[in-house]
C-alpha positions as CSV (number, residue, x, y, z in Angstrom):
1,M,20.7,-47.7,10.2
2,N,21.9,-45.2,7.6
3,H,19.9,-41.8,7.7
4,N,21.9,-40.2,4.9
5,P,20.0,-40.2,1.6
6,S,21.8,-41.6,-1.4
7,P,23.1,-38.9,-3.8
8,D,20.5,-39.6,-6.5
9,T,17.6,-39.0,-4.0
10,R,18.8,-35.6,-2.6
11,F,17.1,-32.3,-3.4
12,G,17.3,-31.5,-7.1
13,A,18.9,-34.9,-8.1
14,K,17.4,-37.3,-10.6
15,R,15.1,-39.1,-8.1
16,G,15.0,-36.4,-5.5
17,N,12.6,-33.5,-4.8
18,K,12.5,-31.1,-7.7
19,P,12.9,-27.4,-7.2
20,Y,9.9,-25.2,-8.1
21,G,9.6,-24.3,-11.7
22,G,8.7,-20.6,-11.1
23,S,5.2,-21.1,-9.7
24,H,6.1,-19.6,-6.4
25,W,6.0,-15.8,-5.6
26,R,8.8,-13.5,-6.7
27,I,10.1,-10.6,-4.6
28,E,10.0,-8.4,-7.7
29,D,6.2,-8.7,-7.8
30,T,5.6,-7.5,-4.2
31,P,4.2,-4.0,-3.6
32,R,7.0,-3.4,-1.1
33,Y,9.7,-4.1,-3.6
34,K,8.0,-1.9,-6.2
35,L,7.5,1.0,-3.8
36,E,11.1,0.9,-2.7
37,R,12.3,0.7,-6.3
38,L,10.3,3.8,-7.2
39,T,11.7,5.8,-4.3
40,Y,15.2,5.5,-5.8
41,L,14.2,6.8,-9.2
42,T,14.7,10.4,-10.4
43,E,11.8,12.7,-11.1
44,A,12.2,12.2,-14.9
45,E,12.2,8.4,-14.5
46,I,9.0,8.5,-12.4
47,Q,7.3,10.8,-14.9
48,A,8.2,8.4,-17.7
49,I,6.6,5.5,-15.8
50,V,3.5,7.6,-15.1
51,A,3.2,8.6,-18.8
52,D,3.7,5.0,-20.0
53,P,0.3,3.3,-20.6
54,G,2.0,-0.1,-20.8
55,A,3.5,0.2,-17.2
56,P,1.7,-1.7,-14.5
57,L,-1.1,0.3,-12.9
58,F,0.4,0.0,-9.4
59,D,3.7,1.5,-10.6
60,R,1.8,4.4,-12.3
61,Q,-0.4,5.2,-9.3
62,I,2.5,5.1,-6.9
63,G,4.5,7.2,-9.2
64,E,1.7,9.8,-9.4
65,A,1.4,9.8,-5.6
66,L,5.2,10.3,-5.3
67,M,5.1,13.2,-7.8
68,T,2.2,15.0,-6.1
69,A,3.8,14.4,-2.7
70,N,0.4,14.5,-0.9
71,W,1.5,13.3,2.5
72,N,-2.0,11.8,3.4
73,T,-1.9,9.6,0.3
74,L,1.8,8.6,0.8
75,E,1.1,7.7,4.4
76,R,-1.8,5.5,3.5
77,I,0.3,3.8,0.8
78,I,3.1,3.2,3.2
79,N,0.7,1.8,5.9
80,Q,-0.8,-0.5,3.3
81,V,2.6,-1.8,2.1
82,Y,4.5,-2.0,5.4
83,G,1.6,-2.1,7.9
84,P,0.7,0.6,10.4
85,P,3.5,1.7,12.8
86,V,3.6,0.1,16.2
87,Q,2.0,2.4,18.8
88,R,2.7,2.2,22.5
89,I,-0.3,1.9,24.7
90,E,0.3,3.0,28.3
91,Q,-1.6,1.0,30.8
92,T,-2.4,2.5,34.2
93,D,-3.7,0.7,37.2
94,M,-7.2,1.8,37.9
95,P,-9.1,1.1,41.1
96,A,-11.8,-1.5,40.8
97,P,-15.2,0.1,40.4
98,T,-17.7,-0.1,43.3
99,P,-20.5,-2.6,42.5
100,L,-24.0,-1.2,42.0
101,L,-25.4,-4.0,44.1
102,D,-24.0,-5.3,47.4
103,L,-23.9,-9.0,46.7
104,D,-23.0,-10.0,50.3
105,E,-26.2,-8.3,51.4
106,I,-28.3,-10.0,48.7
107,K,-26.8,-13.4,49.7
108,A,-27.6,-12.8,53.4
109,K,-31.2,-11.9,52.5
110,A,-31.6,-15.0,50.3
111,K,-30.1,-17.2,53.1
112,A,-32.5,-15.7,55.7
113,L,-35.4,-16.4,53.3
114,R,-34.4,-20.0,52.9
115,V,-34.0,-20.5,56.6
116,S,-37.4,-18.9,57.5
117,A,-39.2,-20.9,54.8
């Protein structure tokens, strides 16, 4: 049995699966790519993007945040684009809490009631 496809049915061939025609996502449209691209620009280039009403809103708002350098705003933007930083949680062994009711005593009383009844 031959498992190799014929050349005309391979990916991208005449009878094969067709590659996407641009309907899938592009890396240039992601917020992460746009933020990283803006961080490499000069101050004059960022001011030009902020002043351009035809520029995408995301680019203008990120540019304004970079220009004002408000750390709280920048931190929130970075956390939205990259996700919050991983935080270590230290776990400690805690002793088991003492129960409010002594279940063994309650079971013994219930057993004594059943036997006497």
